[in-house]
All heavy atoms as a GROMACS GRO file, in nm:
protein
  575
    1MET      N    1   6.994  10.001  14.304
    1MET     CA    2   7.041   9.949  14.177
    1MET      C    3   7.152   9.848  14.203
    1MET      O    4   7.243   9.873  14.282
    1MET     CB    5   7.094  10.066  14.093
    1MET     CG    6   7.106  10.032  13.950
    1MET     SD    7   7.155  10.167  13.838
    1MET     CE    8   7.067  10.307  13.898
    2ASP      N    9   7.144   9.735  14.138
    2ASP     CA   10   7.243   9.631  14.165
    2ASP      C   11   7.374   9.658  14.091
    2ASP      O   12   7.381   9.734  13.995
    2ASP     CB   13   7.187   9.493  14.133
    2ASP     CG   14   7.154   9.472  13.986
    2ASP    OD1   15   7.157   9.570  13.911
    2ASP    OD2   16   7.127   9.356  13.949
    3PHE      N   17   7.478   9.592  14.138
    3PHE     CA   18   7.613   9.613  14.087
    3PHE      C   19   7.624   9.578  13.939
    3PHE      O   20   7.692   9.647  13.863
    3PHE     CB   21   7.710   9.529  14.170
    3PHE     CG   22   7.853   9.542  14.127
    3PHE    CD1   23   7.924   9.658  14.154
    3PHE    CD2   24   7.916   9.440  14.059
    3PHE    CE1   25   8.056   9.672  14.114
    3PHE    CE2   26   8.048   9.453  14.018
    3PHE     CZ   27   8.118   9.569  14.047
    4GLU      N   28   7.558   9.471  13.896
    4GLU     CA   29   7.566   9.428  13.756
    4GLU      C   30   7.511   9.534  13.662
    4GLU      O   31   7.572   9.565  13.559
    4GLU     CB   32   7.488   9.298  13.738
    4GLU     CG   33   7.493   9.245  13.597
    4GLU     CD   34   7.409   9.120  13.578
    4GLU    OE1   35   7.344   9.074  13.673
    4GLU    OE2   36   7.410   9.069  13.465
    5LEU      N   37   7.400   9.594  13.697
    5LEU     CA   38   7.339   9.697  13.613
    5LEU      C   39   7.428   9.822  13.606
    5LEU      O   40   7.444   9.882  13.500
    5LEU     CB   41   7.200   9.733  13.667
    5LEU     CG   42   7.109   9.810  13.573
    5LEU    CD1   43   7.091   9.737  13.442
    5LEU    CD2   44   6.975   9.833  13.640
    6VAL      N   45   7.488   9.857  13.718
    6VAL     CA   46   7.580   9.971  13.720
    6VAL      C   47   7.700   9.945  13.629
    6VAL      O   48   7.741  10.032  13.552
    6VAL     CB   49   7.627  10.002  13.864
    6VAL    CG1   50   7.738  10.104  13.866
    6VAL    CG2   51   7.511  10.050  13.949
    7MET      N   52   7.756   9.825  13.636
    7MET     CA   53   7.871   9.792  13.553
    7MET      C   54   7.834   9.788  13.404
    7MET      O   55   7.911   9.833  13.320
    7MET     CB   56   7.932   9.658  13.597
    7MET     CG   57   7.996   9.663  13.733
    7MET     SD   58   8.116   9.797  13.754
    7MET     CE   59   8.242   9.748  13.643
    8LEU      N   60   7.717   9.734  13.371
    8LEU     CA   61   7.672   9.733  13.232
    8LEU      C   62   7.660   9.875  13.178
    8LEU      O   63   7.705   9.905  13.068
    8LEU     CB   64   7.537   9.661  13.221
    8LEU     CG   65   7.539   9.510  13.233
    8LEU    CD1   66   7.396   9.456  13.241
    8LEU    CD2   67   7.613   9.446  13.118
    9ARG      N   68   7.601   9.963  13.256
    9ARG     CA   69   7.586  10.103  13.214
    9ARG      C   70   7.722  10.171  13.200
    9ARG      O   71   7.745  10.247  13.106
    9ARG     CB   72   7.499  10.180  13.312
    9ARG     CG   73   7.355  10.146  13.300
    9ARG     CD   74   7.270  10.226  13.394
    9ARG     NE   75   7.131  10.190  13.375
    9ARG     CZ   76   7.033  10.233  13.452
    9ARG    NH1   77   7.059  10.313  13.553
    9ARG    NH2   78   6.909  10.196  13.428
   10LEU      N   79   7.811  10.143  13.295
   10LEU     CA   80   7.944  10.204  13.292
   10LEU      C   81   8.020  10.162  13.166
   10LEU      O   82   8.077  10.247  13.096
   10LEU     CB   83   8.022  10.167  13.417
   10LEU     CG   84   8.160  10.227  13.430
   10LEU    CD1   85   8.150  10.378  13.445
   10LEU    CD2   86   8.233  10.167  13.548
   11PHE      N   87   8.021  10.033  13.137
   11PHE     CA   88   8.089   9.985  13.016
   11PHE      C   89   8.025  10.043  12.890
   11PHE      O   90   8.095  10.081  12.797
   11PHE     CB   91   8.090   9.832  13.009
   11PHE     CG   92   8.193   9.768  13.098
   11PHE    CD1   93   8.157   9.668  13.186
   11PHE    CD2   94   8.324   9.807  13.093
   11PHE    CE1   95   8.251   9.609  13.269
   11PHE    CE2   96   8.420   9.749  13.174
   11PHE     CZ   97   8.382   9.649  13.262
   12HIS      N   98   7.893  10.047  12.887
   12HIS     CA   99   7.822  10.102  12.772
   12HIS      C  100   7.862  10.248  12.748
   12HIS      O  101   7.891  10.288  12.636
   12HIS     CB  102   7.672  10.090  12.795
   12HIS     CG  103   7.588  10.144  12.684
   12HIS    ND1  104   7.577  10.082  12.562
   12HIS    CD2  105   7.512  10.256  12.676
   12HIS    CE1  106   7.497  10.152  12.485
   12HIS    NE2  107   7.456  10.259  12.550
   13ILE      N  108   7.868  10.326  12.854
   13ILE     CA  109   7.903  10.468  12.842
   13ILE      C  110   8.049  10.487  12.805
   13ILE      O  111   8.082  10.564  12.715
   13ILE     CB  112   7.869  10.542  12.973
   13ILE    CG1  113   7.717  10.548  12.991
   13ILE    CG2  114   7.929  10.682  12.974
   13ILE    CD1  115   7.673  10.593  13.129
   14VAL      N  116   8.138  10.417  12.872
   14VAL     CA  117   8.282  10.434  12.847
   14VAL      C  118   8.318  10.396  12.704
   14VAL      O  119   8.386  10.472  12.633
   14VAL     CB  120   8.366  10.353  12.948
   14VAL    CG1  121   8.512  10.346  12.906
   14VAL    CG2  122   8.355  10.414  13.087
   15PHE      N  123   8.272  10.280  12.658
   15PHE     CA  124   8.306  10.239  12.522
   15PHE      C  125   8.233  10.323  12.418
   15PHE      O  126   8.283  10.344  12.309
   15PHE     CB  127   8.280  10.090  12.502
   15PHE     CG  128   8.386  10.004  12.564
   15PHE    CD1  129   8.366   9.941  12.686
   15PHE    CD2  130   8.509   9.988  12.502
   15PHE    CE1  131   8.464   9.863  12.744
   15PHE    CE2  132   8.609   9.911  12.559
   15PHE     CZ  133   8.586   9.848  12.680
   16GLY      N  134   8.116  10.374  12.452
   16GLY     CA  135   8.046  10.466  12.362
   16GLY      C  136   8.121  10.597  12.346
   16GLY      O  137   8.129  10.652  12.235
   17VAL      N  138   8.178  10.646  12.455
   17VAL     CA  139   8.257  10.769  12.448
   17VAL      C  140   8.384  10.746  12.365
   17VAL      O  141   8.422  10.832  12.285
   17VAL     CB  142   8.293  10.818  12.591
   17VAL    CG1  143   8.399  10.925  12.588
   17VAL    CG2  144   8.167  10.868  12.662
   18ILE      N  145   8.447  10.632  12.382
   18ILE     CA  146   8.567  10.601  12.302
   18ILE      C  147   8.530  10.595  12.154
   18ILE      O  148   8.600  10.653  12.070
   18ILE     CB  149   8.630  10.468  12.348
   18ILE    CG1  150   8.689  10.484  12.488
   18ILE    CG2  151   8.737  10.420  12.249
   18ILE    CD1  152   8.732  10.353  12.552
   19TRP      N  153   8.422  10.529  12.123
   19TRP     CA  154   8.377  10.514  11.984
   19TRP      C  155   8.342  10.650  11.922
   19TRP      O  156   8.395  10.688  11.818
   19TRP     CB  157   8.259  10.419  11.981
   19TRP     CG  158   8.196  10.394  11.848
   19TRP    CD1  159   8.254  10.404  11.726
   19TRP    CD2  160   8.062  10.354  11.825
   19TRP    NE1  161   8.163  10.371  11.628
   19TRP    CE2  162   8.044  10.340  11.686
   19TRP    CE3  163   7.953  10.327  11.908
   19TRP    CZ2  164   7.923  10.300  11.630
   19TRP    CZ3  165   7.834  10.288  11.852
   19TRP    CH2  166   7.820  10.275  11.714
   20ALA      N  167   8.256  10.724  11.989
   20ALA     CA  168   8.212  10.854  11.936
   20ALA      C  169   8.328  10.954  11.934
   20ALA      O  170   8.343  11.030  11.838
   20ALA     CB  171   8.097  10.907  12.019
   21GLY      N  172   8.408  10.955  12.037
   21GLY     CA  173   8.520  11.048  12.043
   21GLY      C  174   8.621  11.024  11.933
   21GLY      O  175   8.672  11.118  11.871
   22SER      N  176   8.649  10.897  11.906
   22SER     CA  177   8.742  10.864  11.797
   22SER      C  178   8.686  10.908  11.663
   22SER      O  179   8.759  10.964  11.580
   22SER     CB  180   8.769  10.714  11.794
   22SER     OG  181   8.829  10.672  11.912
   23ALA      N  182   8.559  10.883  11.641
   23ALA     CA  183   8.497  10.920  11.513
   23ALA      C  184   8.497  11.071  11.494
   23ALA      O  185   8.529  11.121  11.385
   23ALA     CB  186   8.355  10.865  11.506
   24VAL      N  187   8.462  11.145  11.598
   24VAL     CA  188   8.460  11.291  11.589
   24VAL      C  189   8.600  11.346  11.568
   24VAL      O  190   8.622  11.436  11.487
   24VAL     CB  191   8.395  11.353  11.715
   24VAL    CG1  192   8.416  11.502  11.721
   24VAL    CG2  193   8.246  11.320  11.719
   25PHE      N  194   8.698  11.291  11.640
   25PHE     CA  195   8.835  11.336  11.625
   25PHE      C  196   8.885  11.314  11.482
   25PHE      O  197   8.944  11.405  11.421
   25PHE     CB  198   8.927  11.264  11.724
   25PHE     CG  199   9.073  11.291  11.700
   25PHE    CD1  200   9.127  11.414  11.731
   25PHE    CD2  201   9.155  11.194  11.646
   25PHE    CE1  202   9.262  11.440  11.708
   25PHE    CE2  203   9.288  11.219  11.623
   25PHE     CZ  204   9.342  11.342  11.653
   26ILE      N  205   8.863  11.195  11.429
   26ILE     CA  206   8.912  11.165  11.294
   26ILE      C  207   8.842  11.252  11.189
   26ILE      O  208   8.906  11.315  11.106
   26ILE     CB  209   8.895  11.016  11.262
   26ILE    CG1  210   8.990  10.934  11.347
   26ILE    CG2  211   8.922  10.988  11.114
   26ILE    CD1  212   8.964  10.785  11.343
   27ALA      N  213   8.708  11.253  11.194
   27ALA     CA  214   8.631  11.322  11.090
   27ALA      C  215   8.634  11.473  11.104
   27ALA      O  216   8.632  11.545  11.004
   27ALA     CB  217   8.486  11.272  11.091
   28GLY      N  218   8.637  11.522  11.226
   28GLY     CA  219   8.625  11.665  11.246
   28GLY      C  220   8.755  11.741  11.265
   28GLY      O  221   8.762  11.861  11.238
   29ILE      N  222   8.860  11.672  11.309
   29ILE     CA  223   8.984  11.742  11.340
   29ILE      C  224   9.101  11.691  11.255
   29ILE      O  225   9.166  11.767  11.183
   29ILE     CB  226   9.019  11.730  11.490
   29ILE    CG1  227   8.910  11.796  11.574
   29ILE    CG2  228   9.155  11.790  11.519
   29ILE    CD1  229   8.922  11.770  11.722
   30LEU      N  230   9.127  11.562  11.262
   30LEU     CA  231   9.246  11.507  11.198
   30LEU      C  232   9.240  11.512  11.045
   30LEU      O  233   9.331  11.565  10.981
   30LEU     CB  234   9.267  11.363  11.245
   30LEU     CG  235   9.392  11.293  11.192
   30LEU    CD1  236   9.517  11.364  11.241
   30LEU    CD2  237   9.393  11.148  11.232
   31GLU      N  238   9.133  11.458  10.988
   31GLU     CA  239   9.126  11.450  10.842
   31GLU      C  240   9.126  11.586  10.774
   31GLU      O  241   9.200  11.607  10.676
   31GLU     CB  242   9.005  11.367  10.799
   31GLU     CG  243   9.008  11.336  10.652
   31GLU     CD  244   8.894  11.246  10.610
   31GLU    OE1  245   8.817  11.200  10.695
   31GLU    OE2  246   8.883  11.225  10.488
   32PRO      N  247   9.047  11.686  10.820
   32PRO     CA  248   9.053  11.817  10.754
   32PRO      C  249   9.192  11.882  10.760
   32PRO      O  250   9.237  11.943  10.663
   32PRO     CB  251   8.950  11.900  10.830
   32PRO     CG  252   8.856  11.802  10.889
   32PRO     CD  253   8.938  11.681  10.919
   33ARG      N  254   9.260  11.867  10.872
   33ARG     CA  255   9.395  11.923  10.884
   33ARG      C  256   9.492  11.854  10.790
   33ARG      O  257   9.576  11.917  10.727
   33ARG     CB  258   9.446  11.911  11.028
   33ARG     CG  259   9.385  12.007  11.120
   33ARG     CD  260   9.442  12.144  11.094
   33ARG     NE  261   9.341  12.240  11.134
   33ARG     CZ  262   9.337  12.366  11.096
   33ARG    NH1  263   9.430  12.413  11.017
   33ARG    NH2  264   9.242  12.445  11.135
   34LEU      N  265   9.482  11.722  10.782
   34LEU     CA  266   9.572  11.648  10.694
   34LEU      C  267   9.544  11.679  10.548
   34LEU      O  268   9.636  11.683  10.466
   34LEU     CB  269   9.561  11.498  10.720
   34LEU     CG  270   9.620  11.450  10.853
   34LEU    CD1  271   9.593  11.302  10.872
   34LEU    CD2  272   9.769  11.478  10.861
   35ARG      N  273   9.419  11.702  10.512
   35ARG     CA  274   9.386  11.738  10.374
   35ARG      C  275   9.450  11.871  10.336
   35ARG      O  276   9.496  11.888  10.224
   35ARG     CB  277   9.235  11.746  10.355
   35ARG     CG  278   9.168  11.614  10.342
   35ARG     CD  279   9.024  11.628  10.296
   35ARG     NE  280   8.955  11.501  10.305
   35ARG     CZ  281   8.962  11.406  10.212
   35ARG    NH1  282   9.034  11.424  10.104
   35ARG    NH2  283   8.896  11.294  10.227
   36LYS      N  284   9.452  11.965  10.431
   36LYS     CA  285   9.516  12.095  10.404
   36LYS      C  286   9.666  12.081  10.387
   36LYS      O  287   9.727  12.158  10.314
   36LYS     CB  288   9.485  12.193  10.516
   36LYS     CG  289   9.344  12.246  10.514
   36LYS     CD  290   9.323  12.350  10.620
   36LYS     CE  291   9.179  12.401  10.615
   36LYS     NZ  292   9.152  12.502  10.717
   37LEU      N  293   9.726  11.984  10.454
   37LEU     CA  294   9.870  11.964  10.442
   37LEU      C  295   9.910  11.891  10.315
   37LEU      O  296  10.026  11.890  10.278
   37LEU     CB  297   9.922  11.886  10.564
   37LEU     CG  298   9.914  11.962  10.697
   37LEU    CD1  299   9.952  11.869  10.810
   37LEU    CD2  300  10.001  12.084  10.696
   38GLY      N  301   9.813  11.827  10.250
   38GLY     CA  302   9.841  11.763  10.122
   38GLY      C  303   9.860  11.614  10.132
   38GLY      O  304   9.879  11.558  10.241
   39PRO      N  305   9.858  11.548  10.017
   39PRO     CA  306   9.867  11.402  10.015
   39PRO      C  307  10.002  11.346  10.060
   39PRO      O  308  10.010  11.233  10.105
   39PRO     CB  309   9.838  11.365   9.870
   39PRO     CG  310   9.860  11.490   9.792
   39PRO     CD  311   9.837  11.605   9.885
   40THR      N  312  10.107  11.427  10.048
   40THR     CA  313  10.238  11.376  10.090
   40THR      C  314  10.245  11.356  10.241
   40THR      O  315  10.321  11.272  10.288
   40THR     CB  316  10.351  11.471  10.046
   40THR    OG1  317  10.327  11.600  10.099
   40THR    CG2  318  10.359  11.478   9.895
   41VAL      N  319  10.165  11.432  10.316
   41VAL     CA  320  10.160  11.416  10.461
   41VAL      C  321  10.044  11.325  10.500
   41VAL      O  322  10.057  11.240  10.589
   41VAL     CB  323  10.146  11.554  10.531
   41VAL    CG1  324  10.127  11.538  10.679
   41VAL    CG2  325  10.266  11.641  10.500
   42MET      N  326   9.931  11.343  10.432
   42MET     CA  327   9.810  11.270  10.471
   42MET      C  328   9.824  11.119  10.457
   42MET      O  329   9.785  11.044  10.547
   42MET     CB  330   9.691  11.318  10.388
   42MET     CG  331   9.560  11.254  10.425
   42MET     SD  332   9.427  11.323  10.329
   42MET     CE  333   9.290  11.232  10.394
   43GLN      N  334   9.879  11.074  10.347
   43GLN     CA  335   9.886  10.930  10.323
   43GLN      C  336   9.971  10.856  10.426
   43GLN      O  337   9.927  10.753  10.478
   43GLN     CB  338   9.935  10.903  10.181
   43GLN     CG  339   9.830  10.939  10.077
   43GLN     CD  340   9.881  10.927   9.935
   43GLN    OE1  341  10.000  10.910   9.913
   43GLN    NE2  342   9.789  10.939   9.839
   44PRO      N  343  10.089  10.904  10.462
   44PRO     CA  344  10.167  10.831  10.563
   44PRO      C  345  10.102  10.834  10.702
   44PRO      O  346  10.103  10.734  10.774
   44PRO     CB  347  10.302  10.901  10.567
   44PRO     CG  348  10.310  10.985  10.447
   44PRO     CD  349  10.171  11.009  10.400
   45VAL      N  350  10.044  10.948  10.738
   45VAL     CA  351   9.982  10.960  10.871
   45VAL      C  352   9.860  10.869  10.880
   45VAL      O  353   9.845  10.792  10.976
   45VAL     CB  354   9.946  11.106  10.903
   45VAL    CG1  355   9.864  11.115  11.030
   45VAL    CG2  356  10.072  11.190  10.916
   46MET      N  357   9.770  10.879  10.782
   46MET     CA  358   9.650  10.795  10.785
   46MET      C  359   9.687  10.647  10.769
   46MET      O  360   9.624  10.561  10.830
   46MET     CB  361   9.553  10.837  10.675
   46MET     CG  362   9.493  10.974  10.697
   46MET     SD  363   9.402  10.989  10.851
   46MET     CE  364   9.241  10.940  10.796
   47GLY      N  365   9.788  10.620  10.691
   47GLY     CA  366   9.835  10.482  10.676
   47GLY      C  367   9.889  10.424  10.805
   47GLY      O  368   9.879  10.304  10.829
   48ALA      N  369   9.948  10.508  10.888
   48ALA     CA  370  10.000  10.461  11.016
   48ALA      C  371   9.891  10.450  11.122
   48ALA      O  372   9.895  10.362  11.208
   48ALA     CB  373  10.110  10.556  11.065
   49LEU      N  374   9.791  10.540  11.118
   49LEU     CA  375   9.688  10.542  11.222
   49LEU      C  376   9.573  10.445  11.197
   49LEU      O  377   9.520  10.386  11.292
   49LEU     CB  378   9.632  10.683  11.237
   49LEU     CG  379   9.725  10.787  11.298
   49LEU    CD1  380   9.656  10.922  11.302
   49LEU    CD2  381   9.768  10.745  11.436
   50MET      N  382   9.530  10.431  11.074
   50MET     CA  383   9.410  10.353  11.046
   50MET      C  384   9.420  10.204  11.082
   50MET      O  385   9.323  10.147  11.130
   50MET     CB  386   9.367  10.369  10.900
   50MET     CG  387   9.298  10.500  10.872
   50MET     SD  388   9.152  10.520  10.976
   50MET     CE  389   9.185  10.677  11.052
   51PRO      N  390   9.535  10.139  11.064
   51PRO     CA  391   9.541   9.999  11.107
   51PRO      C  392   9.521   9.981  11.258
   51PRO      O  393   9.480   9.874  11.303
   51PRO     CB  394   9.682   9.954  11.067
   51PRO     CG  395   9.721  10.046  10.957
   51PRO     CD  396   9.655  10.177  10.988
   52ILE      N  397   9.546  10.085  11.334
   52ILE     CA  398   9.526  10.079  11.480
   52ILE      C  399   9.387  10.127  11.516
   52ILE      O  400   9.316  10.064  11.596
   52ILE     CB  401   9.632  10.164  11.552
   52ILE    CG1  402   9.772  10.109  11.523
   52ILE    CG2  403   9.605  10.170  11.701
   52ILE    CD1  404   9.883  10.203  11.558
   53LEU      N  405   9.345  10.240  11.459
   53LEU     CA  406   9.217  10.300  11.497
   53LEU      C  407   9.097  10.220  11.449
   53LEU      O  408   8.995  10.216  11.518
   53LEU     CB  409   9.208  10.443  11.443
   53LEU     CG  410   9.292  10.546  11.517
   53LEU    CD1  411   9.286  10.680  11.447
   53LEU    CD2  412   9.245  10.559  11.660
   54THR      N  413   9.106  10.157  11.335
   54THR     CA  414   8.992  10.082  11.282
   54THR      C  415   8.950   9.968  11.375
   54THR      O  416   8.833   9.958  11.412
   54THR     CB  417   9.021  10.031  11.140
   54THR    OG1  418   9.051  10.143  11.057
   54THR    CG2  419   8.903   9.955  11.083
   55PRO      N  420   9.042   9.881  11.419
   55PRO     CA  421   8.999   9.775  11.512
   55PRO      C  422   8.952   9.829  11.647
   55PRO      O  423   8.860   9.775  11.707
   55PRO     CB  424   9.123   9.687  11.529
   55PRO     CG  425   9.216   9.725  11.423
   55PRO     CD  426   9.181   9.861  11.376
   56VAL      N  427   9.016   9.935  11.694
   56VAL     CA  428   8.975   9.993  11.823
   56VAL      C  429   8.833  10.048  11.814
   56VAL      O  430   8.749  10.024  11.901
   56VAL     CB  431   9.074  10.105  11.867
   56VAL    CG1  432   9.017  10.185  11.983
   56VAL    CG2  433   9.207  10.044  11.903
   57MET      N  434   8.803  10.119  11.706
   57MET     CA  435   8.669  10.174  11.689
   57MET      C  436   8.566  10.063  11.666
   57MET      O  437   8.455  10.070  11.718
   57MET     CB  438   8.666  10.275  11.574
   57MET     CG  439   8.739  10.403  11.607
   57MET     SD  440   8.741  10.520  11.472
   57MET     CE  441   8.568  10.557  11.455
   58LEU      N  442   8.603   9.961  11.591
   58LEU     CA  443   8.512   9.850  11.567
   58LEU      C  444   8.482   9.774  11.696
   58LEU      O  445   8.367   9.740  11.725
   58LEU     CB  446   8.570   9.756  11.462
   58LEU     CG  447   8.483   9.639  11.418
   58LEU    CD1  448   8.353   9.690  11.356
   58LEU    CD2  449   8.558   9.552  11.319
   59LEU      N  450   8.584   9.750  11.776
   59LEU     CA  451   8.565   9.683  11.905
   59LEU      C  452   8.480   9.768  11.998
   59LEU      O  453   8.389   9.716  12.064
   59LEU     CB  454   8.701   9.652  11.970
   59LEU     CG  455   8.695   9.583  12.104
   59LEU    CD1  456   8.636   9.443  12.088
   59LEU    CD2  457   8.834   9.577  12.166
   60SER      N  458   8.508   9.897  12.004
   60SER     CA  459   8.429   9.986  12.089
   60SER      C  460   8.284   9.991  12.045
   60SER      O  461   8.193   9.989  12.129
   60SER     CB  462   8.487  10.128  12.087
   60SER     OG  463   8.614  10.131  12.143
   61ALA      N  464   8.260   9.995  11.915
   61ALA     CA  465   8.123   9.997  11.864
   61ALA      C  466   8.051   9.866  11.899
   61ALA      O  467   7.936   9.868  11.943
   61ALA     CB  468   8.124  10.017  11.713
   62THR      N  469   8.119   9.755  11.880
   62THR     CA  470   8.059   9.625  11.910
   62THR      C  471   8.025   9.613  12.058
   62THR      O  472   7.915   9.568  12.094
   62THR     CB  473   8.154   9.512  11.868
   62THR    OG1  474   8.187   9.528  11.730
   62THR    CG2  475   8.094   9.376  11.891
   63ILE      N  476   8.117   9.652  12.144
   63ILE     CA  477   8.093   9.644  12.288
   63ILE      C  478   7.980   9.738  12.328
   63ILE      O  479   7.893   9.701  12.408
   63ILE     CB  480   8.223   9.676  12.366
   63ILE    CG1  481   8.322   9.562  12.346
   63ILE    CG2  482   8.194   9.697  12.514
   63ILE    CD1  483   8.460   9.590  12.401
   64THR      N  484   7.978   9.860  12.274
   64THR     CA  485   7.872   9.956  12.306
   64THR      C  486   7.736   9.901  12.265
   64THR      O  487   7.640   9.907  12.344
   64THR     CB  488   7.898  10.090  12.235
   64THR    OG1  489   8.025  10.141  12.276
   64THR    CG2  490   7.790  10.191  12.268
   65ILE      N  491   7.727   9.849  12.145
   65ILE     CA  492   7.599   9.796  12.097
   65ILE      C  493   7.558   9.672  12.178
   65ILE      O  494   7.442   9.658  12.216
   65ILE     CB  495   7.608   9.765  11.947
   65ILE    CG1  496   7.622   9.896  11.869
   65ILE    CG2  497   7.486   9.686  11.900
   65ILE    CD1  498   7.661   9.879  11.725
   66ALA      N  499   7.653   9.585  12.206
   66ALA     CA  500   7.622   9.464  12.282
   66ALA      C  501   7.572   9.498  12.422
   66ALA      O  502   7.470   9.444  12.467
   66ALA     CB  503   7.745   9.374  12.290
   67PHE      N  504   7.642   9.587  12.491
   67PHE     CA  505   7.597   9.625  12.625
   67PHE      C  506   7.466   9.702  12.621
   67PHE      O  507   7.385   9.691  12.712
   67PHE     CB  508   7.704   9.704  12.699
   67PHE     CG  509   7.814   9.617  12.757
   67PHE    CD1  510   7.945   9.634  12.718
   67PHE    CD2  511   7.784   9.518  12.848
   67PHE    CE1  512   8.045   9.555  12.770
   67PHE    CE2  513   7.884   9.437  12.900
   67PHE     CZ  514   8.014   9.456  12.861
   68GLY      N  515   7.441   9.777  12.514
   68GLY     CA  516   7.313   9.845  12.499
   68GLY      C  517   7.200   9.745  12.484
   68GLY      O  518   7.092   9.762  12.542
   69ILE      N  519   7.222   9.640  12.406
   69ILE     CA  520   7.120   9.538  12.389
   69ILE      C  521   7.097   9.464  12.521
   69ILE      O  522   6.982   9.438  12.560
   69ILE     CB  523   7.161   9.439  12.276
   69ILE    CG1  524   7.154   9.510  12.141
   69ILE    CG2  525   7.072   9.316  12.277
   69ILE    CD1  526   7.214   9.433  12.026
   70ILE      N  527   7.204   9.430  12.590
   70ILE     CA  528   7.192   9.362  12.720
   70ILE      C  529   7.113   9.450  12.818
   70ILE      O  530   7.025   9.400  12.889
   70ILE     CB  531   7.330   9.324  12.775
   70ILE    CG1  532   7.395   9.217  12.689
   70ILE    CG2  533   7.320   9.276  12.919
   70ILE    CD1  534   7.542   9.193  12.718
   71LEU      N  535   7.146   9.578  12.821
   71LEU     CA  536   7.072   9.670  12.909
   71LEU      C  537   6.924   9.676  12.873
   71LEU      O  538   6.839   9.679  12.962
   71LEU     CB  539   7.134   9.809  12.903
   71LEU     CG  540   7.260   9.832  12.984
   71LEU    CD1  541   7.327   9.963  12.944
   71LEU    CD2  542   7.229   9.832  13.132
   72SER      N  543   6.896   9.680  12.744
   72SER     CA  544   6.757   9.685  12.701
   72SER      C  545   6.681   9.560  12.745
   72SER      O  546   6.567   9.568  12.788
   72SER     CB  547   6.749   9.696  12.549
   72SER     OG  548   6.810   9.813  12.504
   73LEU      N  549   6.745   9.446  12.731
   73LEU     CA  550   6.680   9.320  12.770
   73LEU      C  551   6.666   9.308  12.922
   73LEU      O  552   6.569   9.249  12.969
   73LEU     CB  553   6.758   9.201  12.714
   73LEU     CG  554   6.761   9.192  12.561
   73LEU    CD1  555   6.853   9.078  12.517
   73LEU    CD2  556   6.622   9.173  12.505
   74ARG      N  557   6.760   9.366  12.995
   74ARG     CA  558   6.752   9.361  13.142
   74ARG      C  559   6.642   9.449  13.197
   74ARG      O  560   6.583   9.421  13.299
   74ARG     CB  561   6.885   9.405  13.204
   74ARG     CG  562   7.001   9.313  13.183
   74ARG     CD  563   7.017   9.218  13.293
   74ARG     NE  564   7.001   9.287  13.421
   74ARG     CZ  565   7.027   9.233  13.535
   74ARG    NH1  566   7.073   9.113  13.540
   74ARG    NH2  567   7.008   9.297  13.648
   75LEU      N  568   6.618   9.561  13.129
   75LEU     CA  569   6.515   9.654  13.176
   75LEU      C  570   6.382   9.617  13.117
   75LEU      O  571   6.278   9.642  13.160
   75LEU     CB  572   6.553   9.797  13.141
   75LEU     CG  573   6.682   9.848  13.204
   75LEU    CD1  574   6.715   9.986  13.150
   75LEU    CD2  575   6.671   9.853  13.354
   0.00000   0.00000   0.00000
């Protein structure tokens, strides 16, 4: 297997894990806990995290999809 294909797969997997892990963490752990704590806690925390997490997740999703398409075309 050539180096380029290995690197494409590595980037695809790493950014996919970042994307999926962030989504699972937010939806499955963070948001339910913050809802139990109430809106006085939830709004400031989500307001502080979402401006950072949204671009990171969007970039990770874009890179994962792009490398997946490149891998598909290479194979």
